[in-house]
Biopython code that builds the backbone (N, CA, C, O; Angstrom):
import numpy as np
from Bio.PDB.StructureBuilder import StructureBuilder

atoms = [
    (1, "MET", "N", (0.848, -1.180, 0.000)),
    (1, "MET", "CA", (0.000, 0.000, 0.000)),
    (1, "MET", "C", (0.893, 1.243, 0.000)),
    (1, "MET", "O", (1.739, 1.396, 0.881)),
    (2, "ALA", "N", (0.716, 2.105, -0.956)),
    (2, "ALA", "CA", (1.474, 3.356, -1.014)),
    (2, "ALA", "C", (0.718, 4.426, -0.230)),
    (2, "ALA", "O", (-0.489, 4.599, -0.393)),
    (3, "LEU", "N", (1.446, 5.131, 0.615)),
    (3, "LEU", "CA", (0.821, 6.202, 1.385)),
    (3, "LEU", "C", (0.563, 7.393, 0.481)),
    (3, "LEU", "O", (1.398, 7.745, -0.353)),
    (4, "ASP", "N", (-0.593, 8.010, 0.649)),
    (4, "ASP", "CA", (-0.972, 9.186, -0.125)),
    (4, "ASP", "C", (-0.975, 10.384, 0.811)),
    (4, "ASP", "O", (-1.884, 10.545, 1.625)),
    (5, "TYR", "N", (0.037, 11.215, 0.690)),
    (5, "TYR", "CA", (0.194, 12.343, 1.604)),
    (5, "TYR", "C", (-0.702, 13.527, 1.270)),
    (5, "TYR", "O", (-0.613, 14.572, 1.914)),
    (6, "THR", "N", (-1.568, 13.374, 0.267)),
    (6, "THR", "CA", (-2.540, 14.424, -0.028)),
    (6, "THR", "C", (-3.856, 14.174, 0.695)),
    (6, "THR", "O", (-4.745, 15.026, 0.668)),
    (7, "THR", "N", (-3.995, 13.016, 1.344)),
    (7, "THR", "CA", (-5.201, 12.709, 2.108)),
    (7, "THR", "C", (-4.980, 13.098, 3.566)),
    (7, "THR", "O", (-3.837, 13.178, 4.017)),
    (8, "PRO", "N", (-6.061, 13.342, 4.307)),
    (8, "PRO", "CA", (-5.898, 13.649, 5.734)),
    (8, "PRO", "C", (-5.138, 12.559, 6.491)),
    (8, "PRO", "O", (-4.273, 12.870, 7.310)),
    (9, "ALA", "N", (-5.447, 11.295, 6.230)),
    (9, "ALA", "CA", (-4.745, 10.206, 6.917)),
    (9, "ALA", "C", (-3.257, 10.211, 6.571)),
    (9, "ALA", "O", (-2.418, 10.020, 7.452)),
    (10, "GLY", "N", (-2.928, 10.425, 5.316)),
    (10, "GLY", "CA", (-1.535, 10.496, 4.907)),
    (10, "GLY", "C", (-0.816, 11.679, 5.525)),
    (10, "GLY", "O", (0.361, 11.582, 5.871)),
    (11, "GLN", "N", (-1.515, 12.792, 5.667)),
    (11, "GLN", "CA", (-0.919, 13.985, 6.267)),
    (11, "GLN", "C", (-0.677, 13.792, 7.762)),
    (11, "GLN", "O", (0.313, 14.288, 8.300)),
    (12, "VAL", "N", (-1.584, 13.068, 8.437)),
    (12, "VAL", "CA", (-1.344, 12.744, 9.849)),
    (12, "VAL", "C", (-0.071, 11.914, 9.956)),
    (12, "VAL", "O", (0.790, 12.190, 10.791)),
    (13, "ARG", "N", (0.045, 10.901, 9.111)),
    (13, "ARG", "CA", (1.252, 10.058, 9.133)),
    (13, "ARG", "C", (2.505, 10.888, 8.864)),
    (13, "ARG", "O", (3.536, 10.679, 9.503)),
    (14, "LEU", "N", (2.422, 11.818, 7.931)),
    (14, "LEU", "CA", (3.561, 12.667, 7.599)),
    (14, "LEU", "C", (3.981, 13.508, 8.806)),
    (14, "LEU", "O", (5.172, 13.644, 9.086)),
    (15, "LEU", "N", (3.013, 14.064, 9.512)),
    (15, "LEU", "CA", (3.316, 14.914, 10.666)),
    (15, "LEU", "C", (3.889, 14.135, 11.846)),
    (15, "LEU", "O", (4.637, 14.697, 12.646)),
    (16, "VAL", "N", (3.554, 12.862, 11.967)),
    (16, "VAL", "CA", (4.093, 12.071, 13.072)),
    (16, "VAL", "C", (5.282, 11.220, 12.635)),
    (16, "VAL", "O", (5.768, 10.389, 13.403)),
    (17, "SER", "N", (5.748, 11.423, 11.413)),
    (17, "SER", "CA", (6.883, 10.682, 10.848)),
    (17, "SER", "C", (6.623, 9.180, 10.794)),
    (17, "SER", "O", (7.535, 8.376, 10.984)),
    (18, "ASP", "N", (5.386, 8.816, 10.535)),
    (18, "ASP", "CA", (5.015, 7.412, 10.376)),
    (18, "ASP", "C", (4.961, 7.122, 8.878)),
    (18, "ASP", "O", (3.891, 6.918, 8.305)),
    (19, "VAL", "N", (6.141, 7.110, 8.260)),
    (19, "VAL", "CA", (6.210, 7.054, 6.796)),
    (19, "VAL", "C", (6.936, 5.826, 6.243)),
    (19, "VAL", "O", (7.050, 5.670, 5.028)),
    (20, "ASP", "N", (7.421, 4.962, 7.120)),
    (20, "ASP", "CA", (8.068, 3.731, 6.670)),
    (20, "ASP", "C", (6.974, 2.709, 6.387)),
    (20, "ASP", "O", (6.481, 2.042, 7.297)),
    (21, "GLU", "N", (6.607, 2.597, 5.134)),
    (21, "GLU", "CA", (5.459, 1.774, 4.751)),
    (21, "GLU", "C", (5.607, 0.313, 5.167)),
    (21, "GLU", "O", (4.602, -0.375, 5.351)),
    (22, "ALA", "N", (6.821, -0.168, 5.317)),
    (22, "ALA", "CA", (7.031, -1.558, 5.727)),
    (22, "ALA", "C", (6.868, -1.733, 7.235)),
    (22, "ALA", "O", (6.649, -2.849, 7.707)),
    (23, "ASN", "N", (6.972, -0.645, 7.991)),
    (23, "ASN", "CA", (6.921, -0.717, 9.458)),
    (23, "ASN", "C", (6.118, 0.452, 10.031)),
    (23, "ASN", "O", (6.658, 1.251, 10.795)),
    (24, "LEU", "N", (4.857, 0.560, 9.677)),
    (24, "LEU", "CA", (4.041, 1.667, 10.173)),
    (24, "LEU", "C", (3.793, 1.530, 11.672)),
    (24, "LEU", "O", (3.552, 0.433, 12.174)),
    (25, "LEU", "N", (3.856, 2.649, 12.374)),
    (25, "LEU", "CA", (3.581, 2.658, 13.812)),
    (25, "LEU", "C", (2.087, 2.539, 14.094)),
    (25, "LEU", "O", (1.676, 1.870, 15.042)),
    (26, "LEU", "N", (1.288, 3.187, 13.271)),
    (26, "LEU", "CA", (-0.152, 3.263, 13.486)),
    (26, "LEU", "C", (-0.902, 2.508, 12.396)),
    (26, "LEU", "O", (-0.510, 2.524, 11.229)),
    (27, "THR", "N", (-1.978, 1.851, 12.791)),
    (27, "THR", "CA", (-2.829, 1.214, 11.791)),
    (27, "THR", "C", (-3.684, 2.286, 11.127)),
    (27, "THR", "O", (-3.817, 3.392, 11.650)),
    (28, "SER", "N", (-4.251, 1.967, 10.001)),
    (28, "SER", "CA", (-5.154, 2.908, 9.328)),
    (28, "SER", "C", (-6.344, 3.225, 10.209)),
    (28, "SER", "O", (-6.810, 4.364, 10.241)),
    (29, "ALA", "N", (-6.839, 2.227, 10.924)),
    (29, "ALA", "CA", (-7.975, 2.450, 11.825)),
    (29, "ALA", "C", (-7.616, 3.437, 12.936)),
    (29, "ALA", "O", (-8.440, 4.267, 13.320)),
    (30, "GLN", "N", (-6.388, 3.348, 13.453)),
    (30, "GLN", "CA", (-5.962, 4.284, 14.494)),
    (30, "GLN", "C", (-5.892, 5.709, 13.948)),
    (30, "GLN", "O", (-6.370, 6.644, 14.590)),
    (31, "VAL", "N", (-5.303, 5.875, 12.774)),
    (31, "VAL", "CA", (-5.206, 7.206, 12.164)),
    (31, "VAL", "C", (-6.609, 7.766, 11.932)),
    (31, "VAL", "O", (-6.880, 8.928, 12.236)),
    (32, "ASP", "N", (-7.496, 6.933, 11.393)),
    (32, "ASP", "CA", (-8.878, 7.368, 11.169)),
    (32, "ASP", "C", (-9.561, 7.718, 12.490)),
    (32, "ASP", "O", (-10.349, 8.661, 12.558)),
    (33, "GLY", "N", (-9.258, 6.962, 13.528)),
    (33, "GLY", "CA", (-9.812, 7.250, 14.851)),
    (33, "GLY", "C", (-9.365, 8.591, 15.381)),
    (33, "GLY", "O", (-10.179, 9.346, 15.913)),
    (34, "TYR", "N", (-8.078, 8.908, 15.248)),
    (34, "TYR", "CA", (-7.577, 10.212, 15.696)),
    (34, "TYR", "C", (-8.237, 11.339, 14.904)),
    (34, "TYR", "O", (-8.595, 12.373, 15.468)),
    (35, "LEU", "N", (-8.396, 11.135, 13.602)),
    (35, "LEU", "CA", (-9.074, 12.144, 12.782)),
    (35, "LEU", "C", (-10.512, 12.328, 13.242)),
    (35, "LEU", "O", (-10.990, 13.459, 13.329)),
    (36, "ALA", "N", (-11.205, 11.244, 13.537)),
    (36, "ALA", "CA", (-12.591, 11.329, 14.004)),
    (36, "ALA", "C", (-12.665, 12.034, 15.355)),
    (36, "ALA", "O", (-13.539, 12.874, 15.570)),
    (37, "LEU", "N", (-11.757, 11.700, 16.258)),
    (37, "LEU", "CA", (-11.749, 12.334, 17.580)),
    (37, "LEU", "C", (-11.512, 13.841, 17.507)),
    (37, "LEU", "O", (-12.020, 14.599, 18.333)),
    (38, "GLU", "N", (-10.742, 14.260, 16.521)),
    (38, "GLU", "CA", (-10.365, 15.666, 16.407)),
    (38, "GLU", "C", (-11.137, 16.383, 15.309)),
    (38, "GLU", "O", (-10.676, 17.399, 14.788)),
    (39, "GLY", "N", (-12.306, 15.864, 14.954)),
    (39, "GLY", "CA", (-13.175, 16.548, 14.000)),
    (39, "GLY", "C", (-12.580, 16.714, 12.611)),
    (39, "GLY", "O", (-12.939, 17.643, 11.888)),
    (40, "GLY", "N", (-11.679, 15.826, 12.236)),
    (40, "GLY", "CA", (-11.070, 15.896, 10.913)),
    (40, "GLY", "C", (-9.883, 16.833, 10.816)),
    (40, "GLY", "O", (-9.287, 16.953, 9.745)),
    (41, "ASN", "N", (-9.520, 17.504, 11.905)),
    (41, "ASN", "CA", (-8.386, 18.419, 11.882)),
    (41, "ASN", "C", (-7.092, 17.606, 11.890)),
    (41, "ASN", "O", (-6.789, 16.908, 12.857)),
    (42, "VAL", "N", (-6.339, 17.709, 10.804)),
    (42, "VAL", "CA", (-5.127, 16.902, 10.616)),
    (42, "VAL", "C", (-4.094, 17.179, 11.705)),
    (42, "VAL", "O", (-3.526, 16.239, 12.261)),
    (43, "LYS", "N", (-3.840, 18.433, 12.017)),
    (43, "LYS", "CA", (-2.806, 18.755, 13.005)),
    (43, "LYS", "C", (-3.213, 18.299, 14.399)),
    (43, "LYS", "O", (-2.372, 17.809, 15.152)),
    (44, "LEU", "N", (-4.490, 18.450, 14.758)),
    (44, "LEU", "CA", (-4.925, 17.980, 16.068)),
    (44, "LEU", "C", (-4.904, 16.457, 16.140)),
    (44, "LEU", "O", (-4.584, 15.891, 17.186)),
    (45, "ALA", "N", (-5.242, 15.792, 15.044)),
    (45, "ALA", "CA", (-5.175, 14.336, 15.007)),
    (45, "ALA", "C", (-3.724, 13.881, 15.156)),
    (45, "ALA", "O", (-3.445, 12.917, 15.870)),
    (46, "ALA", "N", (-2.810, 14.564, 14.490)),
    (46, "ALA", "CA", (-1.389, 14.223, 14.608)),
    (46, "ALA", "C", (-0.906, 14.462, 16.033)),
    (46, "ALA", "O", (-0.125, 13.672, 16.565)),
    (47, "ALA", "N", (-1.363, 15.541, 16.651)),
    (47, "ALA", "CA", (-0.979, 15.831, 18.040)),
    (47, "ALA", "C", (-1.476, 14.724, 18.969)),
    (47, "ALA", "O", (-0.748, 14.290, 19.862)),
    (48, "ALA", "N", (-2.698, 14.270, 18.766)),
    (48, "ALA", "CA", (-3.238, 13.181, 19.588)),
    (48, "ALA", "C", (-2.434, 11.897, 19.372)),
    (48, "ALA", "O", (-2.145, 11.172, 20.323)),
    (49, "ALA", "N", (-2.081, 11.625, 18.133)),
    (49, "ALA", "CA", (-1.274, 10.437, 17.832)),
    (49, "ALA", "C", (0.098, 10.541, 18.494)),
    (49, "ALA", "O", (0.589, 9.563, 19.058)),
    (50, "LEU", "N", (0.714, 11.709, 18.431)),
    (50, "LEU", "CA", (2.027, 11.895, 19.060)),
    (50, "LEU", "C", (1.949, 11.693, 20.567)),
    (50, "LEU", "O", (2.844, 11.093, 21.162)),
    (51, "ASP", "N", (0.883, 12.193, 21.187)),
    (51, "ASP", "CA", (0.718, 11.989, 22.625)),
    (51, "ASP", "C", (0.598, 10.501, 22.955)),
    (51, "ASP", "O", (1.173, 10.035, 23.939)),
    (52, "ALA", "N", (-0.143, 9.760, 22.138)),
    (52, "ALA", "CA", (-0.296, 8.321, 22.373)),
    (52, "ALA", "C", (1.034, 7.593, 22.184)),
    (52, "ALA", "O", (1.387, 6.710, 22.965)),
    (53, "ILE", "N", (1.760, 7.973, 21.143)),
    (53, "ILE", "CA", (3.072, 7.364, 20.902)),
    (53, "ILE", "C", (4.023, 7.695, 22.051)),
    (53, "ILE", "O", (4.800, 6.843, 22.482)),
    (54, "ALA", "N", (3.959, 8.936, 22.545)),
    (54, "ALA", "CA", (4.815, 9.356, 23.661)),
    (54, "ALA", "C", (4.507, 8.537, 24.911)),
    (54, "ALA", "O", (5.420, 8.113, 25.618)),
    (55, "SER", "N", (3.231, 8.316, 25.181)),
    (55, "SER", "CA", (2.856, 7.515, 26.353)),
    (55, "SER", "C", (3.391, 6.097, 26.223)),
    (55, "SER", "O", (3.907, 5.533, 27.188)),
    (56, "SER", "N", (3.271, 5.532, 25.054)),
    (56, "SER", "CA", (3.771, 4.185, 24.813)),
    (56, "SER", "C", (5.288, 4.134, 24.978)),
    (56, "SER", "O", (5.826, 3.204, 25.578)),
    (57, "GLU", "N", (5.959, 5.130, 24.446)),
    (57, "GLU", "CA", (7.426, 5.191, 24.532)),
    (57, "GLU", "C", (7.873, 5.280, 25.981)),
    (57, "GLU", "O", (8.818, 4.602, 26.383)),
    (58, "ALA", "N", (7.205, 6.110, 26.764)),
    (58, "ALA", "CA", (7.573, 6.274, 28.167)),
    (58, "ALA", "C", (7.319, 4.989, 28.957)),
    (58, "ALA", "O", (8.084, 4.651, 29.861)),
    (59, "LEU", "N", (6.243, 4.272, 28.615)),
    (59, "LEU", "CA", (5.921, 3.039, 29.321)),
    (59, "LEU", "C", (6.848, 1.889, 28.949)),
    (59, "LEU", "O", (7.255, 1.107, 29.808)),
    (60, "VAL", "N", (7.177, 1.789, 27.670)),
    (60, "VAL", "CA", (7.932, 0.636, 27.183)),
    (60, "VAL", "C", (9.435, 0.836, 27.321)),
    (60, "VAL", "O", (10.129, -0.070, 27.784)),
    (61, "SER", "N", (9.947, 1.976, 26.939)),
    (61, "SER", "CA", (11.395, 2.155, 26.835)),
    (61, "SER", "C", (12.084, 2.457, 28.152)),
    (61, "SER", "O", (13.207, 2.005, 28.377)),
    (62, "LYS", "N", (11.446, 3.199, 29.013)),
    (62, "LYS", "CA", (12.080, 3.606, 30.271)),
    (62, "LYS", "C", (13.436, 4.255, 29.990)),
    (62, "LYS", "O", (13.786, 4.503, 28.836)),
    (63, "LYS", "N", (14.180, 4.523, 31.033)),
    (63, "LYS", "CA", (15.539, 5.037, 30.868)),
    (63, "LYS", "C", (16.489, 3.930, 31.300)),
    (63, "LYS", "O", (16.533, 3.546, 32.469)),
    (64, "ILE", "N", (17.244, 3.428, 30.336)),
    (64, "ILE", "CA", (18.089, 2.259, 30.586)),
    (64, "ILE", "C", (19.505, 2.530, 30.091)),
    (64, "ILE", "O", (19.704, 3.067, 29.001)),
    (65, "THR", "N", (20.486, 2.150, 30.909)),
    (65, "THR", "CA", (21.885, 2.171, 30.492)),
    (65, "THR", "C", (22.463, 0.789, 30.764)),
    (65, "THR", "O", (22.385, 0.270, 31.878)),
    (66, "SER", "N", (23.041, 0.211, 29.726)),
    (66, "SER", "CA", (23.597, -1.129, 29.869)),
    (66, "SER", "C", (24.721, -1.309, 28.858)),
    (66, "SER", "O", (24.557, -1.008, 27.676)),
    (67, "GLN", "N", (25.844, -1.794, 29.324)),
    (67, "GLN", "CA", (26.998, -2.092, 28.476)),
    (67, "GLN", "C", (27.384, -0.910, 27.584)),
    (67, "GLN", "O", (27.678, -1.081, 26.401)),
    (68, "GLY", "N", (27.379, 0.275, 28.162)),
    (68, "GLY", "CA", (27.783, 1.467, 27.434)),
    (68, "GLY", "C", (26.731, 2.018, 26.484)),
    (68, "GLY", "O", (26.962, 3.036, 25.831)),
    (69, "MET", "N", (25.596, 1.371, 26.399)),
    (69, "MET", "CA", (24.496, 1.835, 25.536)),
    (69, "MET", "C", (23.374, 2.346, 26.433)),
    (69, "MET", "O", (23.184, 1.854, 27.546)),
    (70, "SER", "N", (22.642, 3.327, 25.943)),
    (70, "SER", "CA", (21.543, 3.826, 26.755)),
    (70, "SER", "C", (20.339, 4.195, 25.881)),
    (70, "SER", "O", (20.473, 4.552, 24.711)),
    (71, "THR", "N", (19.188, 4.096, 26.485)),
    (71, "THR", "CA", (17.957, 4.575, 25.874)),
    (71, "THR", "C", (17.293, 5.483, 26.894)),
    (71, "THR", "O", (17.437, 5.285, 28.101)),
    (72, "ASP", "N", (16.579, 6.462, 26.414)),
    (72, "ASP", "CA", (15.928, 7.400, 27.321)),
    (72, "ASP", "C", (14.489, 7.626, 26.845)),
    (72, "ASP", "O", (14.173, 8.646, 26.233)),
    (73, "GLY", "N", (13.634, 6.653, 27.141)),
    (73, "GLY", "CA", (12.232, 6.731, 26.752)),
    (73, "GLY", "C", (11.546, 7.993, 27.231)),
    (73, "GLY", "O", (10.817, 8.617, 26.459)),
    (74, "PRO", "N", (11.754, 8.398, 28.498)),
    (74, "PRO", "CA", (11.106, 9.625, 28.965)),
    (74, "PRO", "C", (11.524, 10.871, 28.166)),
    (74, "PRO", "O", (10.702, 11.759, 27.937)),
    (75, "ALA", "N", (12.782, 10.942, 27.746)),
    (75, "ALA", "CA", (13.231, 12.091, 26.944)),
    (75, "ALA", "C", (12.587, 12.066, 25.560)),
    (75, "ALA", "O", (12.180, 13.105, 25.041)),
    (76, "VAL", "N", (12.498, 10.879, 24.967)),
    (76, "VAL", "CA", (11.835, 10.749, 23.667)),
    (76, "VAL", "C", (10.371, 11.144, 23.812)),
    (76, "VAL", "O", (9.833, 11.867, 22.974)),
    (77, "ALA", "N", (9.730, 10.670, 24.873)),
    (77, "ALA", "CA", (8.326, 10.997, 25.113)),
    (77, "ALA", "C", (8.138, 12.501, 25.279)),
    (77, "ALA", "O", (7.188, 13.073, 24.745)),
    (78, "ALA", "N", (9.036, 13.138, 26.014)),
    (78, "ALA", "CA", (8.940, 14.590, 26.215)),
    (78, "ALA", "C", (9.067, 15.333, 24.886)),
    (78, "ALA", "O", (8.355, 16.308, 24.645)),
    (79, "SER", "N", (9.958, 14.877, 24.042)),
    (79, "SER", "CA", (10.130, 15.496, 22.731)),
    (79, "SER", "C", (8.872, 15.335, 21.871)),
    (79, "SER", "O", (8.450, 16.277, 21.201)),
    (80, "LEU", "N", (8.278, 14.140, 21.894)),
    (80, "LEU", "CA", (7.047, 13.903, 21.140)),
    (80, "LEU", "C", (5.909, 14.779, 21.660)),
    (80, "LEU", "O", (5.132, 15.324, 20.876)),
    (81, "ARG", "N", (5.814, 14.911, 22.978)),
    (81, "ARG", "CA", (4.766, 15.759, 23.561)),
    (81, "ARG", "C", (4.987, 17.229, 23.208)),
    (81, "ARG", "O", (4.027, 17.975, 23.018)),
    (82, "GLN", "N", (6.247, 17.641, 23.120)),
    (82, "GLN", "CA", (6.554, 19.011, 22.722)),
    (82, "GLN", "C", (6.118, 19.247, 21.274)),
    (82, "GLN", "O", (5.582, 20.307, 20.951)),
    (83, "GLN", "N", (6.346, 18.266, 20.411)),
    (83, "GLN", "CA", (5.909, 18.374, 19.023)),
    (83, "GLN", "C", (4.387, 18.434, 18.953)),
    (83, "GLN", "O", (3.838, 19.195, 18.156)),
    (84, "ALA", "N", (3.697, 17.642, 19.774)),
    (84, "ALA", "CA", (2.230, 17.660, 19.817)),
    (84, "ALA", "C", (1.740, 19.035, 20.264)),
    (84, "ALA", "O", (0.791, 19.574, 19.692)),
    (85, "ALA", "N", (2.381, 19.601, 21.281)),
    (85, "ALA", "CA", (1.994, 20.932, 21.767)),
    (85, "ALA", "C", (2.205, 21.989, 20.686)),
    (85, "ALA", "O", (1.402, 22.911, 20.549)),
    (86, "SER", "N", (3.281, 21.851, 19.926)),
    (86, "SER", "CA", (3.548, 22.787, 18.837)),
    (86, "SER", "C", (2.456, 22.721, 17.771)),
    (86, "SER", "O", (2.026, 23.756, 17.261)),
    (87, "LEU", "N", (2.008, 21.520, 17.434)),
    (87, "LEU", "CA", (0.925, 21.383, 16.447)),
    (87, "LEU", "C", (-0.363, 22.006, 16.973)),
    (87, "LEU", "O", (-1.078, 22.676, 16.228)),
    (88, "ARG", "N", (-0.660, 21.791, 18.248)),
    (88, "ARG", "CA", (-1.873, 22.395, 18.830)),
    (88, "ARG", "C", (-1.772, 23.922, 18.833)),
    (88, "ARG", "O", (-2.762, 24.612, 18.590)),
    (89, "GLN", "N", (-0.585, 24.444, 19.108)),
    (89, "GLN", "CA", (-0.381, 25.893, 19.092)),
    (89, "GLN", "C", (-0.580, 26.443, 17.684)),
    (89, "GLN", "O", (-1.170, 27.510, 17.516)),
    (90, "GLN", "N", (-0.096, 25.727, 16.671)),
    (90, "GLN", "CA", (-0.292, 26.160, 15.290)),
    (90, "GLN", "C", (-1.774, 26.241, 14.956)),
    (90, "GLN", "O", (-2.214, 27.179, 14.290)),
    (91, "VAL", "N", (-2.543, 25.264, 15.415)),
    (91, "VAL", "CA", (-3.985, 25.271, 15.169)),
    (91, "VAL", "C", (-4.618, 26.463, 15.890)),
    (91, "VAL", "O", (-5.451, 27.163, 15.315)),
    (92, "ALA", "N", (-4.229, 26.692, 17.137)),
    (92, "ALA", "CA", (-4.790, 27.799, 17.918)),
    (92, "ALA", "C", (-4.492, 29.147, 17.272)),
    (92, "ALA", "O", (-5.308, 30.067, 17.336)),
    (93, "GLU", "N", (-3.318, 29.262, 16.649)),
    (93, "GLU", "CA", (-2.919, 30.517, 16.013)),
    (93, "GLU", "C", (-3.357, 30.604, 14.558)),
    (93, "GLU", "O", (-3.176, 31.639, 13.917)),
    (94, "GLY", "N", (-3.933, 29.522, 14.031)),
    (94, "GLY", "CA", (-4.403, 29.533, 12.648)),
    (94, "GLY", "C", (-3.292, 29.388, 11.628)),
    (94, "GLY", "O", (-3.487, 29.724, 10.459)),
    (95, "VAL", "N", (-2.120, 28.891, 12.043)),
    (95, "VAL", "CA", (-1.006, 28.723, 11.120)),
    (95, "VAL", "C", (-1.374, 27.671, 10.075)),
    (95, "VAL", "O", (-1.737, 26.545, 10.413)),
    (96, "GLY", "N", (-1.276, 28.053, 8.806)),
    (96, "GLY", "CA", (-1.586, 27.141, 7.720)),
    (96, "GLY", "C", (-3.063, 26.999, 7.436)),
    (96, "GLY", "O", (-3.455, 26.194, 6.591)),
    (97, "ASP", "N", (-3.893, 27.770, 8.129)),
    (97, "ASP", "CA", (-5.343, 27.696, 7.933)),
    (97, "ASP", "C", (-5.766, 28.887, 7.085)),
    (97, "ASP", "O", (-5.793, 30.024, 7.557)),
    (98, "ASP", "N", (-6.095, 28.613, 5.833)),
    (98, "ASP", "CA", (-6.465, 29.691, 4.916)),
    (98, "ASP", "C", (-7.777, 30.364, 5.283)),
    (98, "ASP", "O", (-8.068, 31.453, 4.789)),
    (99, "ASP", "N", (-8.577, 29.735, 6.141)),
    (99, "ASP", "CA", (-9.875, 30.286, 6.483)),
    (99, "ASP", "C", (-9.816, 31.282, 7.637)),
    (99, "ASP", "O", (-10.773, 32.024, 7.854)),
    (100, "VAL", "N", (-8.721, 31.313, 8.374)),
    (100, "VAL", "CA", (-8.638, 32.174, 9.543)),
    (100, "VAL", "C", (-8.592, 33.634, 9.130)),
    (100, "VAL", "O", (-7.803, 34.019, 8.267)),
    (101, "GLY", "N", (-9.432, 34.438, 9.745)),
    (101, "GLY", "CA", (-9.414, 35.872, 9.524)),
    (101, "GLY", "C", (-10.284, 36.364, 8.386)),
    (101, "GLY", "O", (-10.369, 37.572, 8.169)),
    (102, "PHE", "N", (-10.920, 35.494, 7.667)),
    (102, "PHE", "CA", (-11.741, 35.913, 6.548)),
    (102, "PHE", "C", (-13.136, 35.317, 6.655)),
    (102, "PHE", "O", (-13.297, 34.129, 6.936)),
    (103, "ASP", "N", (-14.133, 36.149, 6.429)),
    (103, "ASP", "CA", (-15.512, 35.689, 6.370)),
    (103, "ASP", "C", (-16.097, 36.138, 5.049)),
    (103, "ASP", "O", (-15.788, 37.225, 4.560)),
    (104, "VAL", "N", (-16.929, 35.316, 4.480)),
    (104, "VAL", "CA", (-17.648, 35.693, 3.268)),
    (104, "VAL", "C", (-18.991, 36.248, 3.716)),
    (104, "VAL", "O", (-19.753, 35.577, 4.412)),
    (105, "VAL", "N", (-19.269, 37.470, 3.312)),
    (105, "VAL", "CA", (-20.520, 38.116, 3.706)),
    (105, "VAL", "C", (-21.238, 38.626, 2.466)),
    (105, "VAL", "O", (-20.623, 38.901, 1.436)),
    (106, "ASP", "N", (-22.537, 38.743, 2.589)),
    (106, "ASP", "CA", (-23.313, 39.334, 1.504)),
    (106, "ASP", "C", (-23.031, 40.823, 1.450)),
    (106, "ASP", "O", (-22.925, 41.482, 2.484)),
    (107, "PHE", "N", (-22.913, 41.338, 0.264)),
    (107, "PHE", "CA", (-22.662, 42.771, 0.090)),
    (107, "PHE", "C", (-23.845, 43.405, -0.615)),
    (107, "PHE", "O", (-24.257, 42.959, -1.686)),
    (108, "ASP", "N", (-24.382, 44.440, -0.011)),
    (108, "ASP", "CA", (-25.476, 45.196, -0.606)),
    (108, "ASP", "C", (-25.047, 46.661, -0.622)),
    (108, "ASP", "O", (-25.032, 47.303, 0.429)),
    (109, "PRO", "N", (-24.695, 47.209, -1.795)),
    (109, "PRO", "CA", (-24.205, 48.589, -1.851)),
    (109, "PRO", "C", (-25.286, 49.606, -1.490)),
    (109, "PRO", "O", (-24.979, 50.773, -1.248)),
    (110, "HIS", "N", (-26.530, 49.182, -1.454)),
    (110, "HIS", "CA", (-27.619, 50.102, -1.140)),
    (110, "HIS", "C", (-27.981, 50.093, 0.335)),
    (110, "HIS", "O", (-28.880, 50.819, 0.759)),
    (111, "LEU", "N", (-27.290, 49.279, 1.118)),
    (111, "LEU", "CA", (-27.560, 49.203, 2.539)),
    (111, "LEU", "C", (-26.662, 50.217, 3.240)),
    (111, "LEU", "O", (-25.440, 50.172, 3.098)),
    (112, "GLY", "N", (-27.257, 51.115, 3.981)),
    (112, "GLY", "CA", (-26.496, 52.159, 4.675)),
    (112, "GLY", "C", (-25.740, 51.599, 5.863)),
    (112, "GLY", "O", (-25.920, 50.441, 6.239)),
    (113, "TYR", "N", (-24.894, 52.431, 6.452)),
    (113, "TYR", "CA", (-24.082, 51.998, 7.584)),
    (113, "TYR", "C", (-24.929, 51.567, 8.781)),
    (113, "TYR", "O", (-24.516, 50.685, 9.534)),
    (114, "SER", "N", (-26.065, 52.151, 8.965)),
    (114, "SER", "CA", (-26.886, 51.830, 10.130)),
    (114, "SER", "C", (-27.818, 50.645, 9.873)),
    (114, "SER", "O", (-28.597, 50.265, 10.747)),
    (115, "GLY", "N", (-27.741, 50.074, 8.696)),
    (115, "GLY", "CA", (-28.556, 48.912, 8.413)),
    (115, "GLY", "C", (-29.850, 49.256, 7.695)),
    (115, "GLY", "O", (-30.635, 48.357, 7.396)),
    (116, "TYR", "N", (-30.092, 50.508, 7.415)),
    (116, "TYR", "CA", (-31.309, 50.912, 6.711)),
    (116, "TYR", "C", (-31.013, 51.061, 5.239)),
    (116, "TYR", "O", (-29.923, 51.473, 4.843)),
    (117, "ARG", "N", (-31.997, 50.721, 4.440)),
    (117, "ARG", "CA", (-31.838, 50.895, 2.990)),
    (117, "ARG", "C", (-31.900, 52.388, 2.680)),
    (117, "ARG", "O", (-32.681, 53.139, 3.265)),
    (118, "LEU", "N", (-31.062, 52.781, 1.758)),
    (118, "LEU", "CA", (-31.037, 54.184, 1.320)),
    (118, "LEU", "C", (-32.104, 54.456, 0.308)),
    (118, "LEU", "O", (-32.229, 55.583, -0.170)),
]
sb = StructureBuilder()
sb.init_structure("model")
sb.init_model(0)
sb.init_chain("A")
sb.init_seg("    ")
for serial, (resi, resn, name, xyz) in enumerate(atoms, 1):
    if name == "N":
        sb.init_residue(resn, " ", resi, " ")
    sb.init_atom(name, np.array(xyz, "f"), 0.0, 1.0, " ", f" {name:<3s}", serial, name[0])
structure = sb.get_structure()
């Protein structure tokens, strides 16, 4: 299955770096679930996915040092949560949202400033 990064599900995968088609972190059902939970908002769905991945990383990896090698699951989790927070901040600020700041309104040139017809 080739990932399509023009779809919302593909864009969620792109934002969470889940792009190795042979070893995907998330199932399609999980990605669709995050999109459903977040009302179809790709960045919020990606943020939710990152939080879930961070929780899993913190639970599974722990902080381990053995034979000169180390892993730091909590640090990885913190980084993922920071990325999730950044995506949520972008949504809050309207970054990348072409609809923010613009409304389409009916225009009537004969309607005066006070709302009365001239």
